[in-house]
C-alpha positions in Angstrom: -94.7 63.1 143.0 -96.4 62.0 139.8 -94.7 61.9 136.4 -94.1 65.5 135.2 -96.6 66.7 132.7 -93.8 67.9 130.5 -92.9 64.3 129.6 -96.5 63.5 128.7 -96.9 66.4 126.3 -96.9 66.1 122.6 -93.4 66.8 121.4 -94.7 69.5 119.1 -95.9 71.3 122.2 -92.6 71.0 124.0 -90.7 74.2 124.4 -86.9 74.5 123.8 -86.3 76.3 127.0 -88.1 76.7 130.3 -87.7 79.5 132.9 -86.7 78.7 136.5 -90.2 79.7 137.5 -91.8 77.1 135.2 -89.4 74.5 136.4 -89.9 75.2 140.0 -93.7 75.0 139.4 -93.3 71.6 137.7 -91.5 70.2 140.7 -93.6 72.1 143.2 -90.4 73.5 144.8 -89.0 77.0 145.3 -86.7 78.7 142.7 -84.1 79.0 145.4 -84.0 75.1 145.8 -83.5 74.8 142.0 -80.6 77.3 142.3 -79.2 75.4 145.3 -79.3 72.1 143.4 -77.5 73.7 140.5 -74.7 74.6 142.8 -74.5 71.2 144.4 -74.6 69.0 141.3 -71.9 69.9 138.8 -73.6 68.2 135.8 -76.7 70.5 136.1 -75.8 73.5 134.0 -78.8 75.4 132.5 -78.2 77.9 129.8 -78.2 81.5 130.8 -79.2 84.4 128.6 -77.4 87.7 128.4 -79.2 88.9 131.5 -78.2 85.8 133.4 -81.6 84.3 133.5 -81.6 80.5 133.6 -83.1 78.6 130.6 -83.6 74.9 131.3 -83.7 72.4 128.5 -85.5 69.0 128.6 -82.1 67.4 129.5 -81.8 69.8 132.4 -85.3 69.0 133.5 -84.5 65.3 133.3 -81.4 65.9 135.5 -83.5 67.8 138.0 -86.1 65.0 138.0 -83.3 62.5 139.0 -82.2 64.8 141.8 -85.7 65.3 142.9 -86.4 61.6 143.0 -83.3 60.9 145.0 -83.5 63.8 147.5 -87.2 64.4 147.9 -88.8 61.0 147.2 -86.1 58.5 148.3 -84.7 60.6 151.2 -81.1 60.8 150.1 -78.8 63.5 151.4 -77.2 65.8 148.9 -73.9 63.9 149.3 -75.7 60.6 149.1 -77.5 61.7 145.9 -74.2 62.8 144.4 -72.6 59.4 145.2 -75.6 57.5 143.8 -75.4 59.5 140.6 -71.7 58.9 140.3 -72.1 55.1 140.9 -74.9 55.0 138.3 -72.7 56.9 135.7 -69.8 54.6 136.5 -72.0 51.5 136.0 -73.2 52.8 132.7 -69.7 53.5 131.5 -68.6 50.0 132.5 -71.7 48.5 130.8 -70.8 50.4 127.5 -67.3 49.1 127.7 -68.4 45.5 128.2 -70.8 45.8 125.3 -68.0 47.2 123.1 -65.7 44.3 124.0 -68.5 41.7 123.4 -69.2 43.1 120.0 -65.5 42.9 119.2 -65.4 39.3 120.3 -68.5 38.5 118.2 -66.9 40.1 115.1 -63.8 38.1 115.8 -65.8 34.9 116.0 -67.7 35.7 112.8 -64.3 36.2 111.0 -63.0 33.0 112.4 -66.1 31.1 111.3 -65.8 32.5 107.8 -62.1 31.5 107.6 -63.0 28.0 108.8 -65.7 27.8 106.1 -68.6 27.0 108.4 
């Protein structure tokens, strides 16, 4: 699958919400597959209007793109894709924590340097 056209559009042309039909067409999959993935991946939660129609944001579409890449392009099972996403999220959390600690160390070293007069 090539890069989705939605990500190549001028931001002024980007819509706030996309219907399930539009999203299914973007990914060249059925609407029922989109609904299935929504049930299988807890983080995928499109908005629903008063009639219950799904309205997908750009963030939802990015989430679907990740799922699509893992399941359709890389051949992961649903469980395997879930695990891969969990590992990725855990890695990003750990990375943020390490960066936070390193910044604190840097600030401490700057303070120490100032106190020593260097």
